C-alpha positions in Angstrom: -33.9 73.7 19.3 -33.8 72.8 23.0 -37.6 73.2 23.3 -38.3 71.0 20.3 -36.1 68.3 21.5 -37.8 68.5 24.9 -41.1 68.3 23.2 -40.1 65.4 21.1 -39.0 63.7 24.2 -36.4 61.4 22.4 -35.1 58.3 24.6 -32.4 57.1 22.4 -28.9 59.0 22.0 -26.0 57.9 20.1 -24.8 55.3 22.6 -28.2 53.6 22.6 -28.1 53.5 18.8 -24.7 51.9 18.4 -25.7 49.6 21.2 -28.8 48.6 19.4 -26.9 48.1 16.1 -24.0 46.1 17.8 -26.6 44.1 19.6 -28.2 42.9 16.3 -24.6 41.9 14.9 -22.2 40.8 17.4 -24.4 38.4 19.1 -25.3 36.7 15.8 -22.1 37.0 14.4 -18.9 35.3 15.5 -21.1 33.0 18.0 -23.2 31.5 15.0 -20.6 31.9 12.1 -17.4 30.7 13.5 -18.0 26.8 13.3 -19.6 26.8 9.8 -17.2 29.3 8.3 -14.2 27.0 9.6 -15.8 23.8 8.2 -15.8 25.5 4.9 -12.4 27.4 4.7 -10.3 26.8 7.8 -7.7 29.3 8.6 -9.1 31.7 5.8 -12.0 32.3 8.0 -10.8 35.8 9.2 -10.3 36.8 5.6 -13.9 35.9 4.7 -15.1 38.0 7.7 -13.1 41.0 6.7 -14.6 40.6 3.1 -18.0 40.6 4.8 -17.5 43.6 6.7 -16.4 45.5 3.7 -19.5 44.4 1.8 -21.6 45.4 4.8 -19.9 49.0 4.8 -20.6 49.5 1.0 -24.1 48.3 1.7 -24.6 50.4 4.7 -23.8 53.6 2.6 -26.9 53.3 0.7 -28.8 52.9 3.9 -27.4 56.0 5.3 -28.0 58.4 2.3 -31.6 57.2 2.0 -32.3 57.5 5.7 -31.0 61.0 5.7 -33.3 61.7 2.5 -36.7 60.0 3.5 -36.3 60.4 7.3 -38.7 57.4 8.0 -38.4 54.6 10.5 -39.7 52.2 8.0 -35.9 51.9 6.8 -35.7 49.2 3.8 -39.3 48.9 3.2 -40.2 52.6 3.2 -37.1 53.6 1.3 -38.2 51.3 -1.5 -41.7 52.2 -1.3 -40.9 56.0 -1.7 -38.5 55.4 -4.4 -40.9 53.5 -6.5 -44.3 54.7 -5.2 -46.3 52.9 -8.0 -44.8 49.4 -7.4 -47.4 48.2 -4.8 -46.8 44.6 -5.1 -43.0 45.0 -5.1 -43.3 47.4 -1.8 -45.4 44.5 -0.2 -43.0 41.9 -1.2 -39.8 43.7 0.2 -41.7 44.5 3.4 -42.6 40.8 3.9 -39.1 39.6 3.0 -37.4 42.1 5.4 -39.6 41.3 8.4 -39.1 37.5 7.9 -35.3 38.2 7.5 -35.4 39.8 10.8 -37.5 36.9 12.4 -35.0 34.3 10.9 -32.1 36.2 12.6 -34.0 36.3 15.9 -34.4 32.8 15.8 -30.5 32.2 14.8 -29.6 34.2 18.0 -32.1 32.6 20.2 -30.8 29.2 19.0 -27.1 30.2 19.5 -27.9 31.3 23.0 -29.5 28.1 23.9 -26.8 25.9 22.3 -24.2 27.6 24.4 -26.2 27.6 27.7 -27.0 23.8 27.3 -23.7 22.8 26.2 -22.8 23.4 29.9 -25.2 20.8 31.3 -25.2 17.3 30.1 -28.9 16.8 30.8 -29.8 19.8 28.8 -27.6 19.4 25.9 -30.0 18.1 23.5 -32.3 19.4 20.9 -35.4 19.5 22.9 -34.1 21.4 25.7 -32.2 23.7 23.2 -35.4 24.8 21.6 -37.3 25.1 25.0 -34.2 27.7 26.3 -34.5 29.5 23.0 -38.3 30.0 23.3 -38.0 31.1 26.9 -35.3 33.7 26.0 -37.4 35.3 23.2 -40.2 35.4 25.6 -38.2 37.1 28.2 -36.9 39.9 25.9 -40.3 40.3 24.3 -41.6 41.5 27.8 -38.7 43.7 28.3 -39.6 45.4 24.9 -43.4 45.5 25.8 -42.7 47.5 29.2 -40.5 50.4 28.2 -38.3 51.9 25.2 -36.2 53.7 27.6 -35.7 50.4 29.8 -35.0 48.5 26.7 -32.4 51.1 25.5 -30.7 51.0 28.9 -30.4 47.3 29.2 -29.1 47.3 25.6 -26.4 49.8 26.6 -25.3 47.4 29.7 -25.6 44.2 27.6 -23.4 45.5 24.6 -20.9 47.6 26.2 -20.3 44.9 28.6 -19.9 42.2 26.0 -17.7 44.1 24.0 -15.1 44.2 27.1 -15.7 40.6 27.8 -15.4 39.6 24.2 -11.9 41.5 24.0 -10.9 39.8 27.1 -12.0 36.3 25.6 -9.8 37.3 22.8 -6.8 38.1 24.9 -7.3 34.7 26.9 -7.5 32.7 23.6 -4.4 34.6 22.3 -2.5 33.9 25.1 -2.8 30.1 24.6 -2.5 30.5 20.7 0.0 28.5 18.8 0.9 30.3 15.6 1.4 27.0 13.9 -2.5 26.3 13.9 -3.0 29.3 11.8 -0.5 28.2 9.1 -1.1 27.9 6.4 -3.6 30.7 6.0 -4.8 29.4 2.4 -5.2 25.5 2.8 -4.9 23.1 0.0 -8.9 22.9 -0.5 -9.6 26.7 0.1 -10.1 28.7 -3.1 -11.0 32.4 -3.6 -14.5 31.2 -4.6 -15.0 29.3 -1.3 -13.7 32.3 0.7 -16.3 34.9 -1.1 -19.0 32.0 -0.6 -18.3 32.0 3.1 -18.4 35.9 3.3 -22.0 35.7 1.6 -23.1 33.0 3.9 -22.1 35.0 6.8 -23.4 38.4 5.8 -26.3 38.1 8.2 -23.7 38.7 10.9 -23.6 42.3 9.7 -27.3 43.0 9.4 -28.0 44.7 12.6 -26.8 48.0 11.5 -30.3 48.6 9.6 -32.0 48.4 13.2 -30.7 51.9 13.9 -32.9 53.4 11.4 -36.1 51.7 12.7 -35.7 54.0 15.7 -35.8 57.1 13.8 -38.7 58.6 15.6 -37.2 57.7 18.8 -33.8 59.0 18.6 -32.0 62.2 19.2 -30.3 64.1 16.4 -30.7 61.5 13.5 -28.8 63.4 10.9 -25.6 63.4 12.9 -26.3 60.0 14.9 -27.3 57.8 12.0 -24.0 57.8 10.2 -22.0 57.7 13.2 -23.8 54.8 14.7 -24.1 52.7 11.6 -20.4 53.0 10.5 -18.9 52.8 13.9 -20.9 49.6 14.7 -19.9 47.9 11.6 -16.3 48.8 12.1 -16.2 47.6 15.8 -18.1 44.3 14.8 -15.7 43.4 12.1 -12.7 44.2 14.5 -14.2 42.0 17.1 -15.1 39.1 14.7 -11.5 39.0 13.3 -9.8 39.1 16.7 -12.0 36.4 18.1 -11.6 34.4 14.8 -7.9 34.5 14.8 -7.3 33.7 18.5 -9.9 30.8 18.4 -8.2 29.3 15.4 -4.9 29.8 16.9 -5.9 28.0 20.3 -8.8 25.4 19.7 -8.2 22.6 17.0 -10.4 23.1 13.9 -11.9 19.7 14.2 -13.4 20.6 17.7 -14.6 23.9 16.3 -16.2 21.9 13.4 -17.5 19.1 15.2 -19.3 21.5 17.9 -20.1 24.2 15.4 -23.4 25.3 17.2 -21.3 26.4 20.2 -17.9 26.7 18.4 -16.1 29.0 20.9 -17.2 27.1 23.9 -15.9 23.7 22.2 -12.6 22.9 23.9 -12.7 26.0 26.2 -12.4 24.1 29.2 -9.5 22.0 28.0 -7.5 24.9 26.6 -8.6 27.8 29.0 -9.5 26.1 32.2 -12.6 26.7 34.2 -12.1 30.4 34.5 -11.5 30.9 30.6 -14.7 28.7 30.0 -16.8 30.8 32.3 -16.0 33.9 30.4 -16.6 32.4 27.0 -19.9 31.1 28.0 -20.8 34.3 29.7 -19.7 36.4 26.7 -21.6 34.1 24.2 -24.9 34.6 26.6 -24.5 38.3 26.7 -23.9 38.8 23.3 -26.7 36.7 21.9 -29.1 38.5 24.4 -28.3 41.9 23.3 -28.8 40.7 19.7 -32.3 39.3 20.5 -33.2 42.5 22.4 -32.1 44.8 19.6 -33.5 42.8 16.7 -36.9 42.5 18.3 -36.9 46.3 18.9 -36.4 47.2 15.3 -38.2 44.5 13.6 -41.4 45.1 15.5 -41.4 49.0 14.5 -41.0 47.8 10.8 -43.8 45.5 11.0 -46.2 48.1 12.4 -45.0 50.5 9.8 -45.9 48.1 7.0 -49.2 47.1 8.8 -50.1 50.8 9.0 -50.0 50.7 5.1 -52.1 47.6 4.9 -49.5 45.2 3.8 -49.9 43.3 7.0 -53.1 42.9 9.1 -53.7 46.5 10.5 -54.0 45.1 13.8 -50.2 44.6 14.1 -49.7 48.5 13.7 -51.4 49.4 17.2 -49.2 50.9 19.6 -49.2 51.4 23.5 -47.0 53.8 25.6 -45.6 56.2 22.9 -44.4 54.0 20.2 -44.4 50.5 21.6 -46.1 48.2 19.0 -47.2 45.5 21.4 -49.1 43.3 18.8 -46.1 43.2 16.6 -43.6 42.3 19.4 -45.9 39.5 20.4 -46.5 38.3 16.7 -42.7 38.3 15.7 -41.6 36.8 19.0 -44.2 33.8 18.3 -42.9 33.4 14.8 -39.3 33.4 15.8 -40.2 30.6 18.3 -41.9 28.6 15.6 -38.8 28.8 13.3 -36.5 27.6 16.2 -38.9 24.6 16.6 -38.8 23.6 12.9 -35.5 24.6 11.9 -31.6 24.1 12.4 -28.8 26.6 12.7 -27.4 26.2 9.0 -30.6 26.7 7.4 -31.8 29.6 9.4 -28.3 31.3 8.8 -28.4 31.0 5.2 -32.1 32.0 4.8 -31.1 35.2 6.7 -28.0 35.7 4.5 -29.8 35.5 1.3 -32.6 37.8 2.4 -30.4 40.5 3.5 -28.3 40.3 0.5 -31.3 40.6 -1.6 -32.7 43.5 0.3 -29.4 45.3 0.4 -29.1 45.0 -3.1 -32.3 46.7 -3.5 -31.4 49.5 -1.3 -28.5 49.9 -3.4 -30.4 50.1 -6.4 -32.8 52.6 -4.8 -30.0 54.8 -3.7 -28.5 54.6 -7.4 -31.9 55.9 -8.6 -31.8 58.7 -6.1 -28.1 59.4 -6.1 -28.8 63.1 -7.2 -31.1 63.9 -4.2 -28.9 61.8 -1.8 -25.8 63.5 -2.9 -24.5 59.8 -3.4 -21.3 58.7 -5.0 -22.0 56.8 -8.2 -19.0 54.8 -7.9 -19.5 53.5 -4.1 -23.2 52.7 -5.1 -22.0 50.6 -8.1 -19.4 48.8 -5.8 -22.2 47.9 -3.6 -24.5 46.6 -6.5 -22.0 44.6 -7.8 -20.7 43.1 -4.8 -24.1 42.3 -3.4 -25.4 40.8 -6.7 -22.4 38.3 -6.9 -22.7 37.5 -3.2 -26.2 36.5 -3.9 -25.2 34.6 -7.0 -22.7 32.6 -4.9 -24.9 31.6 -2.1 -27.9 30.5 -4.3 -25.7 28.5 -6.6 -24.0 26.7 -3.2 -27.5 25.8 -1.9 -28.6 24.6 -5.3 -25.6 22.4 -5.9 -24.8 21.3 -2.4 -28.0 20.8 -0.4 -30.9 20.6 -2.7 -33.4 19.7 0.2 -32.3 22.9 2.1 -32.8 24.8 -1.1 -36.1 23.5 -1.5 -37.2 24.5 1.9 -36.0 28.0 1.5 -37.7 28.5 -1.8 -40.9 27.2 -0.2 -40.5 29.9 2.6 -39.9 32.5 -0.2 -43.0 31.2 -2.2 -45.4 31.7 1.0 -43.9 35.1 1.5 -44.6 36.0 -2.0 -48.3 34.7 -1.7 -48.8 36.7 1.3 -47.3 40.0 0.0 -49.5 39.6 -3.3 -52.6 39.0 -1.3 -52.2 42.0 0.9 -50.9 44.2 -2.0 -54.2 43.3 -3.8 -56.3 43.9 -0.8 -54.8 47.2 -0.1 
């Protein structure tokens, strides 16, 4: 066994895998969703975050089971393709959908990084500079991913585990200044069960990072043991962090400030309520968290794009690799497309496109696991709960978009239409 392990030369252990998953979740989580969630449901935000975490846990169950069955770094795409081998158009479509879902989250994290950074400099705090800074940070982490898998893993370790300590420290600072009256009532007059569930659906993208672990299958040590531990641990840690930060922020910073400056909600009012020292840690924690999210997402999504390209559903040029397993053309392509999305979109549309996309693909994974439940030894009850939960989350968010923001809804539909055309073209060509 040791000889085989040395021969395979695996670079990523359990620590790196948890770091990749947390990197993809936490950076795009509380720093991106707090303002939007507070705007819709106020003090009930921590409840919606908990509901989202539970839904993510059920969704992750199918990913884990399918990963251990198929042993394939293609994750969502490969699992669906192997479960339904004769559905070429559908396989191509889900490949395009999941890759562009990752591109949207990459854009979301970069936009959040830039918003927090620029909020500290009056002359930079405008849309043009935010987009320039977002592009710069994407390019920076593209270079890191191009240079070394091992280097990326070690940088991800440092970023993620440092940010967890800092985020816990920020929670403590905020909690120390919190007033329990600001958290009452938990359920306000205009807050309904439907609105809480809707926010849980909108913010589902905050948990999507757990899938990134599977994309490193060919580069990880002891996958049968490490995949379940890494995925379930990272979702639990992320949910706990989100709830702690949300409660502490709502107890300290007036909701009006969080809502008005939702692009950088935790930084809003930080100086007033925490002083210069507290403000520094909030900004530093946000930049650290979003940085690791960008790195982890770029790592996983580029591997997925290379797998799909190798099957002919993307241009085959994207499957080329250098230095072991580094898909350099895919890394560059995803980075450029994320920059394009940052330039053309805003925070909320990027957030909601990503959430709808990952709800759809998670539903398809739960369905795939249900079909293969006898081979994966899955609980039919847990799989059905995931299917029902994800279905209603998808219906809620689509209905909300259609009824509340038709122009944004049309924009999202147009994106899906273009993805469908590209998927159909390459499936026919293949």
